Each structure stands twice: as C-alpha cells, then as structure tokens.
Residue, then its C-alpha position, 0 to 999 in steps of 0.5 A: m318433066g321438070k327442068l331440074t335434076t338432082t345432079k343439076i341441083r348439086k352443081l348449083k353454087e351461084p345465088g339466084k332463083y332456078g325454075d323447075g316448072d309449074g311455078l316451082y323454084l329453088r332459091i339459092g341464097d348468098s350463104g349457099k343454102g337453098y329454099w323451095i318456093i312455089r309462085c302461084q296466083i291466089n284471088g288474082r294476086r301473085r304469091d310466093i309460098g315457101l315450101g321448105s329448105l333444100s336440106l330437108m326436102s328433096l326435089a321429088e318432095a318439093r314437086e309433090a308439095a307444089y302439086l298439092i298447093r296447086k290442087d288446093i288453089q284449084n279447089g278454091l282454097d287459100p294455102i296461106a290462109e290455111r297455114k295461118k289457121a293451122t298455127l292459130v291457137i283456139p282457146t277454150f271458152r274457160d280460157a277466153a273468159k278468164h282472159v277477158h276478165a283479167e283484161y277488163r276487171l280493172a275497169w270495173k270500179s266495184g270489187k263485187h262486180q269484178k268477182q261476180w262476173i267470173t263467179t257467175l260463169e264458173k257456176h252456170v257456164f263453165p260446167k257446160i261449155g268451159d272446155r269447148l273451143v270457142n269456134d265450136i260454140e254456136g247458137p243451140v249450145i248458147r241457148d241450152v246454157l242460157v235457158p236455165i239461167i233465164t228461168r231461174t232469174q225470172a223465178m227469182v224476180h217473181r219471188i223478189e217482187a212478191r216479197q216487196r209487195r208483202t213489205d209494202k203492204r206491211d209498211w202501209v198497215m204500220r203507217r195506217r196504225e200510226r195515223t190512227r194512233r195519232l188521231i186517237e191521241l189528238g182526240g184525247l187532247v181535244q177532250k182534255a182541253g175542253l174543246v168538246e164542251l166549248t163547241d158542244d161536240d160540233r165535229a163540223m166546227m172543229f174540222g173547219a177550225f183545222l182547215r183554217m189552221a191549214e190555210l194559215l200554215q200555208s200562208k206567208r205567216g206560216d212559219k211564225v204561226r207554226l212557232l206560236w202554236r207550237r209554243k202554246g200547244k207545248r205549254a197546254f200539253e204540259r199542263v194537261c200532263d201535269n193534271l193526269 
C-alpha cells in the first residue's frame, strides 16, 4: 500500500520530495508543480528516472509506470537506454549514404570521383536496399548486393585484359613491320652505296662493321662519332637520292 493518497497530494504545497514506496517519489518544485520520479538501481548504479508531470499523470498511473520500469529492470533491461533507442532516428541506407557523400565529397579532389561514388550506389545498391533501415542490413543482404557487382566487375576486367592483349599484339606486329621496313631500306642503301661490291657481299664482314660501329657509339667518343657519321651519311644519302 502506497504512502501517498490523492487527498495528501492535493494538500502538498512545500517544495520537496515525497515518497510513495518502492522507489516512487513525487517531487514538488519551487513553482509548486509536481513531477513523478522513480529511484532504482541499474547495473549497480542508482538512477532517478522521470515518469511525467503530476498534471498529466495520476497517482495510479505513476504507480503503474513505476511497476513496469521495475519489471523491465528485473528482466535485465535498462529503461534509460531503451528510451534513447526509442527516440533515436534510424536512417535508411539511401539517406545514410547521401549524408556520408555530402560530408566527404569535398575531401575528394576529383569531381569525377565525387559523382562516381554516389552514382555507383544509385545504380547498383539503392534499388535493392536503399529504403531499408541501416540496422536491418546484415551479412546475407550485403552479400546479395555485392555478388552481382563483383561478377560484372570480373567479367569487365577479363574483357579489358583481352582487349589489352590484342592491342599489345597489334603494337608488336606494327613494331616488327617497322623494323623490317627499316632493314629493307638499309639494305637498299647498302647496295646503292656499293658496299656489296666492296665486300664481295660478305655478310659477316658487314655485320662485323656494324658491331664495330656500335662499340664506337658506346665509347667516350660516341657523341662526336655520331655527329660525324650523321653528317657523312646525310650527304651520301642525298647523293644517292639525287641519282635516283
């Protein structure tokens, strides 16, 4: 049986705290207004929990509210933490992603990356989980979203690699053709310069001359030799062209 009654409560005028029992108190403020509180132990700590205003909650309602809180504590719940959860606004994945994008996009130097980050989510993720609350998104849901993206990405990588191999092969063929063309031109110049007759078409001798030329170009005199041979070769090439 509580200590307070409706009649006693109407007569309370002095500021202070008036107990009803089982941790339920009526606190009268300096303004004369009353507030219900319950004092209890939560995880070994004494806590005062507000129940509501006397003008909005009767004695019977306050006792019922206090009883429910004591029952929650007995069942291992923290009433204060539960209240915070109830007032916490949990965003959808779409809202959370847009908030993160707006917060971090200025840190990305590239405007392309700023758009690409959110555009990827809009295209692949939002249609599936954009409207789900973030606390409702767990491992299996994330897996179902990522598997198609990874599969498409791997297929794209394979296509890019195949295209790169074709490009590399084409470049190699073009370089080989260019080297062949230059060798043919060089052979024609050697023939026009009379080197074939001078060496009796001795390929080994001509190859030895090229090796000697390479040694000279790699020596300390390489730069001077290169300039000298370039001038001589240019004059000889012009004479050959004039005779064509």
